[in-house]
C-alpha positions, 0 to 999 in steps of 0.5 A: 806566733810569736811577735819576735818571731822565731821559728814562727811564722812572720806577723803583722810586721811588713818588711819595712813597716807595720799594715793591719791585716784584716780578714773578710769575704763572703762565702757558703751558705746559710741564714746568720751572718758571720763577720770575720777579722784575722790579726797577725800571722799567716796561721790566724788567717788559716785559722780563720778558714778552718772557723769559717768552713765549721761554722758554715755547717751550722747554717753561718755565711760570712759577710763583708758588712759588720753592721749586719752580722749576727756573729762577730769574731775576731781572731787574735795575735798577742805577739806584741803590746801593739797587736793587742792594743789594736784588737782591744781598740777593734773590740771597742769600735764593736760596742757601736754595733751591738747597740743597734744590734744588741743580738749580736754575738761578738767573740775572740780567737786564737792567741789573746785568747786564754791570757786575756779571758778574763779582763775582756770577758768580766772587767772590759765586758768587750767580748760575749765568747773566747775560744782558744785555737783547740778550741773551734769546733767547739764554737757552735756550742758556745754560741748557744751558751751565748744565746742563753746568757752566759759568758762562754769560754773554752781555751784548752789546749790539745795534744791531738787537735789538728783539724786534719778533717776539716776542709776550709773555707778559702776567704780570698774567692778568686786566689791563687795562692792558699795556706795549708797548715801542716802541724800546730803549737810548738815544743821550743821555749824561746824565752821571748815567745809565748807560742808554747802558752797559747798554742800548745804542744807540737803535733803533725798532721796526717800527710795524706789530708795535706797532699789531698788538701793540696791536690783540691786547691789545685784542681779549684785553679789554686797555683800555690800553696805555702805549707805552714808550721811553728817550726816545718823543719820538725814535722814528723808523722808517725814519730814519736818525739824520741824518735820511735814508731808509732804504729807499725804499719804506716810509713814515717814522713819528715818534712823533706818527704812531705814537701816532695809528695806535695811538689808531685800534685803537679809541676804547675803547683808552687810550693812555699813553706814557713817557718823554719828554724835554724836548730832543726834544718837539714840538708836534706831539707835543702837537696829536696828544695833543689831537686823540684823546679816548683818548689820555690827557692826561698827560704825564711830563717830567723836568726833574731840576733847575730850574738851567741849570748844573746841567743843563749839568753833567747834559748833559741839552741843555736849560736851566731856560728852554727846559723852561718853554718846553714846559710852557708849550706842554703848557698851551697846547695841551692845556688841562687836561694833568697833568705829572710829573716826575723831580728829582734833589737833591744833584747834584755841585757843587750849591749852597743857590742851585741847588737853590732855582732847583729848588723856585722852578721847581716853584713855578712849574710847580706838577707833578701828580705827582713822582718825587724823587730823592737823587743816586747815584753810578753807575760809569762814567758821565761824572759820575763821571768828571768830577765829585765827588759833594761834596753831604753825604748829611745835606744830600741828605736835607735838601733832598730833604725839602724838595722832597717836601714842596713836591711834596705840596703841589701834588699835594694842590692839583692834586686839589683842583681836580678835586672835583665833576668827573665824569670818565670811569675806567677800573676797575682792579678793587678798592681796596687797602684795601677789598673794597666799593670799586673804584679806577682811574684817570682820563686824568690818571693821578690814582687814584680809588677808588669803591663798587664797585656792580655795575660790572666790572674793565675797565669805563669808568664816570662817577664824581663826585670828592667828596674827595681827599688828596694822592695818591688822589680819592674819588669816587661811582659815577654810574649 
């Protein structure tokens, strides 16, 4: 995924800060123990569930206790240098566990795999195996190779692999929201983004397998799914990149049609998606969202910059006017829809006036939320080859603070507009701050905290909003 996340899924960044995403759980049957950590975007978490499923067929069950694990896998994020350094530091920590348990196998998966395989395997000797995003089926073989004393590597990218036939093991036992990957890879070549090099070309998954996975999740008690792809708007089943039908005996399916298919699984199953691309989002998608109550009224539409010349350097495929046209369409077709975005500050050559254009676009749109980043140059990208990372870090820091300050005002504004409303909330569980309170999200993806009463996790409840801050709504449960 891209840090400077684009057409991608928002990363390890919170709306106005940073957190480390740690994925560990207990599940499955077997006599070998697997410890999984996942960093970065939602796609990585979804991939980790695929990995757990593949390895469960080979005798592994997952564990929360790293010191007891036979196999430790880290699903990595290569979006920013900071993300990579976190993973390196974590791998260094694992050495103490290997000293106590020399037979422990440590491996990295995902986006760092191809780029840093030689460094991590041979030079730094931090891992025993490396597997890229399309090589997870090969993990049992790679583990066997390590058992013979070899360093095992498979970072080959595929034009076909979607893991459509793998039933993911859900690592959040008792969860109510799940990720469902609908496509892999990316055909966009944003100049700052490493995704096409780490995840390969774009390919869509059979819609029948997607719908069946969503049905199974609903039957298991899940009440919300998020459809994942680097650019969900370019989902196209049975169509070539030129729009030609691949198989005359199968129907074609675009993203709007896929959303309708998933929405029809049950009116009690909420559907979200991530992430859209401004150059590909159609009015058909917006009309579909408007037509179904259970298609959440929330769209993440990365803009990256408010200046058209910067967008050209970023190779984003749209300009400021085109982006604002999509915002206008969302507001006209889906009144009350929440809109979030990604913003990069300090991209190569960004001037003070170009930065001001980003601030002015923010004032015009007034996003509900934003994922905000300082530009971080990534190896092998077009930006690294073509442009100079010439905006001083202190300038980037000043600009990102201006962006954060403005976004905080807009987030607070939109939350204040909801005070007094009665909203339907899907209960996620206890609030982080108090067991006496529950929390859940509304259709706009805003977090709502309320006294728990007698409701249960997974219930739909009515809550009247009584107060807020810039990040959270507070309300009263209505019987």
